[in-house]
N, C-alpha and C positions, 0 to 999 in steps of 0.2 A: 682482452688485456691491454691492447694498444689504446683503445678509447679511454680506459681507466687511467692510464698514464697521461694522456692528453688532458683529461679532466683535472688531474692533480696538478699538472703544469699550469693550466689556466688559473686554478684556484691560488696557486703560489704567487703568480704574477699579480693577481688582484690584491691579495693580502699584502704583498711587499709594497705595492704602490700606495695602499692606504696607510702603511706605516712610514712612508717617506716624509721627512720633515719639509714643510713648506718654507721656502726662502723668504725671510722678512727683509724688506728693503726700507732703510731709513730715508725719508724724503729730505734731501739736501738741496733745496731749490730756493731761488729768490726771483725777483722780477714781478711781472704783472699777472694778468689772468689768462694769458695765452690766446687772446682774441686777434692778435695782429703781430707783425714784426716788432712794432714799438712796445707792445704789451707782452712780449714773449716770456715764457717761463725759462729762467736760466738754470740749467742743470750744472750743479757743482759736484762733479763726480768724485767719489771717494771709494776706497776699497769696499766699504760696507754698502755703498750705493752706486753700483755701476750705472752708466748713463742711460742706456735703453731701459733697464729695469726701473729706474727712477721715473722715466716718462710714463710707463704703463702703470706704475704705482700711483703717480699723481692722477692719472685719468681715473683709476679705480676709486680713489678717494673723492674726487670732484664730480664724477659722473658714474655712480654705481650702476652696474648692469649694462654698461655701454657695449656697443659692438664696434669693432674697427671696420671702417669702410675703405681705407686706403692710407698709404704713407708715402711721403715724398721728401727727398733731400733738396733743399733750395739754398741759394746764397742771396743775401741782401747786404749791400754795403760791405762786401768781402767777408761776411760772417756766415758760417753754415747754420742752417736751421733744419730740424725735422718738423714737418707739418703732417700731423696725423688727423685724418678725417674720421670722425666718430658719429655713430647714431646713438643718441641718448635713449634711455628706457622709455621715454614718452614720444619717440619717433623723430626728434629734431636732428638734423645733420649739421655738424659743426666742424670747423677746421681749428685745430689747436696747435699753436706755434711754440716750439721749444728751441731755445738758443743752445746749441751743442758745441760752441766754440772752445769750451774749456777741456773737451776731450776728443773732439773730432780730429782724426789724422795723427793722433799721438801714439798709435800702436805699432 
């Protein structure tokens, strides 16, 4: 009887996770291609587009099926940047620069 309830519990978790609505993030970014500090993607955070969610949405759009290899916070000319290292679907490793000055430290 206990294993029956465990099975029902697992099934309910799976079904509820399938029914969860995926958060859609509107990309509210400007700037360059993210290849350097000078070409950083500027995250213009809004309620519909929180900063870190916008970063990962941008990566998903520009590098489908990427994998994250690391992330670092850096400062250049007194501005904060997230630098996310990704491995593209074809195996290239890239560092993508995001200017997070519009929302960093404002919480």
